[in-house]
C-alpha positions as CSV (number, residue, x, y, z in Angstrom):
1,M,-13.8,11.2,15.1
2,P,-15.6,8.8,13.3
3,T,-13.9,5.4,12.8
4,S,-13.6,2.9,10.0
5,S,-12.6,-1.0,10.2
6,L,-9.5,-0.9,8.0
7,L,-10.5,-4.9,7.4
8,A,-13.5,-4.5,5.7
9,L,-12.6,-1.1,3.5
10,A,-9.2,-3.9,3.1
11,E,-11.7,-6.1,1.4
12,E,-14.0,-3.5,-0.3
13,Q,-10.8,-2.7,-2.2
14,L,-9.5,-5.8,-2.8
15,T,-12.6,-7.1,-4.3
16,L,-12.6,-3.5,-6.5
17,A,-8.8,-4.8,-7.7
18,R,-10.2,-8.4,-8.6
19,A,-12.5,-6.7,-10.7
20,T,-10.1,-4.5,-12.5
21,G,-7.7,-4.7,-15.5
22,S,-4.6,-3.4,-13.5
23,G,-5.4,-5.8,-10.7
24,R,-5.2,-3.2,-7.9
25,S,-7.2,-0.5,-6.3
26,A,-6.7,2.6,-4.1
27,R,-8.8,4.8,-1.8
28,T,-7.3,7.4,0.4
29,I,-9.0,6.9,4.2
30,H,-7.2,9.8,6.0
31,G,-5.7,13.4,4.5
32,G,-5.1,14.4,1.3
33,A,-4.1,17.9,-0.4
34,G,-2.8,20.3,1.5
35,T,-2.6,18.1,4.3
36,P,1.1,16.7,6.1
37,L,-0.1,13.1,6.8
38,R,-2.2,10.6,4.4
39,Q,-3.4,7.2,4.7
40,T,-4.2,5.1,1.4
41,L,-5.4,1.5,1.8
42,V,-3.6,0.0,-1.3
43,A,-4.7,-3.5,-2.9
44,L,-2.6,-5.8,-5.2
45,V,-4.2,-9.0,-6.8
46,A,-1.3,-11.5,-6.4
47,G,1.1,-10.8,-9.3
48,H,0.3,-7.5,-9.5
49,E,2.3,-4.3,-8.6
50,L,2.6,-1.3,-8.4
51,A,5.6,0.1,-10.6
52,E,8.9,1.5,-9.6
53,H,8.2,5.6,-8.6
54,A,9.3,7.8,-6.3
55,S,8.5,8.2,-2.9
56,P,6.5,11.7,-1.7
57,G,8.0,12.1,2.1
58,D,8.5,9.7,4.5
59,A,6.2,6.7,4.7
60,T,5.5,3.0,5.9
61,L,3.8,0.3,5.0
62,Q,1.4,-1.6,6.9
63,V,0.7,-5.2,5.3
64,L,-3.2,-5.9,6.5
65,R,-3.2,-9.1,4.1
66,G,-1.3,-11.0,2.0
67,R,2.7,-11.1,1.1
68,V,4.1,-8.4,-0.6
69,Q,7.4,-7.7,-1.4
70,L,8.8,-4.0,-1.4
71,V,11.4,-3.5,-3.9
72,A,14.1,-0.7,-4.3
73,Q,17.0,-0.6,-6.5
74,D,19.4,-3.7,-6.1
75,R,17.1,-4.6,-2.2
76,S,13.9,-6.4,-1.3
77,W,11.7,-6.4,1.5
78,P,9.1,-9.1,2.3
79,G,5.8,-8.0,4.0
80,E,3.3,-10.2,5.7
81,T,0.1,-9.5,7.4
82,G,1.2,-7.6,10.4
83,D,4.2,-6.6,9.3
84,L,5.1,-2.6,9.1
85,L,7.6,-1.7,6.1
86,V,9.4,1.8,6.7
87,I,9.8,2.9,2.3
88,P,13.3,3.7,1.6
89,D,14.1,7.2,0.0
90,A,14.2,5.8,-3.3
91,R,12.4,5.1,-6.0
92,H,10.9,1.6,-5.4
93,A,8.1,-0.7,-6.4
94,L,5.7,-3.1,-4.8
95,H,4.7,-6.5,-5.7
96,A,2.1,-8.5,-4.7
97,D,3.1,-12.3,-4.1
98,E,-0.8,-13.2,-3.1
99,D,-4.0,-11.5,-3.2
100,S,-2.7,-8.0,-0.5
101,V,-3.8,-4.8,1.1
102,V,-1.5,-2.5,2.8
103,L,-2.0,0.6,4.4
104,L,0.5,3.2,3.1
105,T,0.9,6.4,5.5
106,V,3.2,8.8,3.9
107,A,4.4,12.2,6.2
108,R,5.0,15.1,3.7
109,G,6.9,17.8,5.1
């Protein structure tokens, strides 16, 4: 089974995010269509966000670098390097307080 350096891939995605007008970049590193588990690296430049969206299933965010805020309805959960956040079963958004990379893991039913 091949191995990947999450830290190297995170730096790559952050470099790409810094080069875009949207301030974000993402790469699926495991899973995809038709599989129950998907893991995606998401890089956000400070001050940028993933706008509010629905959760596709049970999901977590592992903060690999930086500081983020997970926001759902009237609640907010801070996350920083090393933290694991459980994404609520509700519409939510992700804001980057500083240049950040998260590992999104989604288990689709």
